[in-house]
C-alpha positions as CSV (number, residue, x, y, z in Angstrom):
1,M,-0.6,-108.1,-75.2
2,I,-4.2,-108.9,-76.0
3,E,-3.9,-112.7,-78.1
4,T,-6.5,-113.0,-81.2
5,G,-7.8,-115.8,-82.2
6,L,-9.6,-117.6,-85.2
7,K,-10.3,-121.0,-84.9
8,L,-12.2,-122.6,-88.0
9,E,-13.5,-126.2,-85.8
10,G,-11.7,-129.1,-87.8
11,V,-9.4,-126.9,-89.7
12,Q,-6.3,-128.9,-89.4
13,E,-3.9,-125.2,-90.1
14,E,-3.2,-122.7,-88.9
15,I,-4.6,-119.4,-89.8
16,S,-1.3,-116.7,-89.3
17,P,-1.0,-114.4,-86.5
18,A,-1.4,-111.4,-89.0
19,A,-4.9,-112.6,-91.4
20,S,-5.9,-113.8,-88.2
21,T,-6.1,-110.3,-86.2
22,M,-7.0,-108.6,-90.4
23,A,-10.2,-111.1,-89.5
24,M,-10.8,-110.2,-85.8
25,D,-10.3,-106.4,-86.4
26,T,-12.9,-106.5,-89.4
27,I,-15.1,-108.5,-87.5
28,I,-15.5,-106.8,-84.1
29,R,-15.5,-103.7,-85.7
30,G,-18.6,-105.1,-87.5
31,M,-19.8,-106.1,-84.4
32,E,-19.3,-102.7,-82.7
33,A,-20.6,-100.7,-85.7
34,I,-23.9,-102.3,-85.2
35,R,-24.3,-101.2,-80.8
36,K,-27.0,-99.1,-80.6
37,E,-28.4,-97.0,-77.2
38,G,-31.9,-98.2,-76.2
39,E,-33.4,-100.9,-73.9
40,P,-31.9,-104.9,-74.1
41,S,-33.6,-106.6,-76.9
42,S,-36.6,-109.6,-75.6
43,P,-37.1,-112.4,-77.2
44,A,-38.5,-112.6,-81.2
45,A,-40.1,-115.7,-83.3
46,H,-39.7,-116.2,-86.7
47,P,-43.3,-116.7,-87.8
48,D,-43.0,-120.1,-88.7
49,E,-41.6,-120.8,-85.2
50,L,-45.4,-119.7,-83.7
51,K,-47.1,-122.1,-85.8
52,I,-44.5,-124.9,-84.6
53,G,-45.6,-123.8,-81.0
54,G,-42.3,-124.4,-79.5
55,L,-41.5,-120.7,-78.7
56,S,-41.8,-120.8,-75.2
57,T,-39.6,-124.1,-75.0
58,I,-37.1,-122.1,-77.6
59,D,-37.3,-119.0,-75.5
60,Q,-36.3,-120.6,-72.0
61,A,-33.6,-122.7,-73.8
62,L,-31.9,-119.1,-75.1
63,G,-32.4,-117.9,-71.7
64,D,-31.1,-121.0,-69.7
65,L,-28.2,-120.4,-71.7
66,L,-28.6,-116.2,-70.3
67,Q,-28.6,-116.5,-66.8
68,K,-24.4,-118.3,-67.6
69,P,-22.5,-116.1,-65.8
70,G,-20.6,-114.2,-68.6
71,V,-23.2,-114.8,-71.3
72,K,-24.2,-111.7,-72.7
73,A,-27.0,-112.4,-75.3
74,T,-27.6,-115.5,-77.5
75,I,-29.6,-115.6,-81.0
76,L,-31.0,-118.5,-83.2
77,M,-31.4,-117.7,-86.6
78,E,-31.8,-119.2,-89.3
79,P,-28.5,-119.1,-91.5
80,S,-29.7,-116.7,-93.9
81,G,-30.2,-114.6,-90.8
82,L,-33.3,-114.1,-90.2
83,L,-34.1,-114.3,-86.6
84,V,-36.3,-117.2,-84.7
85,G,-35.5,-116.2,-81.3
86,S,-33.1,-114.5,-78.8
87,A,-32.4,-113.2,-75.4
88,S,-29.9,-110.8,-74.2
89,N,-28.8,-108.8,-71.0
90,V,-26.8,-105.5,-72.9
91,Q,-28.5,-103.0,-75.7
92,I,-27.3,-104.6,-78.7
93,D,-29.2,-104.8,-81.9
94,I,-30.3,-108.2,-82.6
95,E,-31.6,-108.5,-85.5
96,E,-28.2,-106.9,-87.1
97,R,-26.0,-109.0,-85.0
98,A,-27.7,-112.0,-86.3
99,A,-27.5,-110.3,-90.1
100,V,-23.5,-110.1,-89.6
101,V,-23.2,-113.4,-88.3
102,A,-24.6,-115.2,-90.6
103,G,-22.5,-113.2,-92.7
104,M,-19.2,-114.4,-90.4
105,F,-21.0,-118.1,-91.0
106,S,-21.5,-118.7,-94.7
107,S,-18.0,-116.9,-95.4
108,S,-16.3,-119.8,-93.4
109,Q,-18.7,-122.2,-95.0
110,K,-17.4,-120.9,-98.2
111,T,-14.0,-121.2,-96.7
112,M,-14.5,-124.5,-95.7
113,A,-16.1,-126.3,-98.9
114,S,-13.0,-124.4,-100.8
115,L,-10.3,-126.4,-98.8
116,N,-12.4,-129.4,-99.2
117,L,-12.7,-129.7,-95.5
118,G,-16.3,-130.1,-95.2
119,R,-19.3,-128.1,-93.5
120,V,-18.6,-125.6,-90.4
121,D,-20.3,-127.1,-87.3
122,R,-19.0,-124.6,-84.8
123,I,-16.7,-121.2,-84.6
124,V,-15.2,-119.5,-81.9
125,V,-14.1,-115.6,-82.2
126,E,-12.2,-114.0,-79.4
127,R,-11.1,-111.0,-79.3
128,G,-10.0,-109.0,-76.0
129,G,-12.6,-109.3,-73.4
130,S,-15.6,-110.3,-75.9
131,R,-16.0,-114.1,-77.3
132,I,-18.6,-114.9,-80.0
133,Y,-20.0,-119.0,-80.4
134,M,-21.8,-120.0,-83.4
135,T,-22.7,-123.8,-84.1
136,R,-25.6,-125.4,-85.5
137,A,-28.7,-126.2,-83.9
138,G,-30.2,-128.2,-86.5
139,E,-31.3,-126.0,-89.4
140,F,-30.6,-123.2,-87.7
141,I,-27.2,-121.6,-86.2
142,L,-27.3,-120.5,-82.2
143,V,-25.1,-117.7,-81.5
144,V,-23.7,-117.1,-77.8
145,E,-21.8,-114.1,-76.9
146,T,-19.7,-114.1,-73.4
147,E,-17.3,-112.5,-71.7
148,T,-13.9,-114.6,-72.5
149,S,-13.9,-115.2,-68.3
150,M,-16.5,-117.7,-69.3
151,K,-15.4,-121.1,-69.5
152,L,-14.7,-122.3,-73.2
153,G,-16.0,-125.6,-71.8
154,L,-19.0,-125.3,-69.9
155,L,-19.8,-122.3,-73.2
156,I,-19.9,-125.5,-75.4
157,V,-21.9,-127.9,-73.0
158,S,-24.5,-125.8,-72.7
159,A,-24.8,-124.1,-76.1
160,K,-24.8,-128.0,-76.9
161,R,-28.1,-128.5,-74.6
162,A,-29.8,-125.4,-76.3
163,S,-29.4,-126.6,-79.8
164,K,-30.9,-130.2,-78.6
165,T,-33.9,-128.5,-77.2
166,V,-33.6,-126.3,-80.9
167,Q,-33.9,-129.5,-82.7
168,Q,-36.4,-131.6,-80.2
169,V,-38.9,-128.8,-80.8
170,V,-38.3,-128.2,-85.2
171,T,-38.1,-132.1,-85.4
């Protein structure tokens, strides 16, 4: 049996297994629907990032994350879904992935606000052999897609380091 879980950081109450499974299936279907054939994505940059001059530092941080065993893709984006940077070992449309993840993050934020539980700091979505980890990186959202075999603690620590690098570059 495959265990499915939806975890919203800071939520004290458990989400029912049925609701969790429905949410996960919807998210995964959306993620699978945007997969396209083609070359692996290459780092991209938001035009404002070029003005900051920290593009190579951000690319390096995303590339370092990508080198961790089990990491499939990394995305740095604005909350609106606008792509700032990315790196990937798999064939995906990064811009579409960023748009879908932005919707997930926004929906989670609205849910937390409606429950008076504050803002979302990070989200972990797991299904089958895939995991999507989303966390704040200053004014941006850092997304790391991994295999579930990657230790969650290593993922969190690695993402935190990358997030700090991003925050140092943009502040």
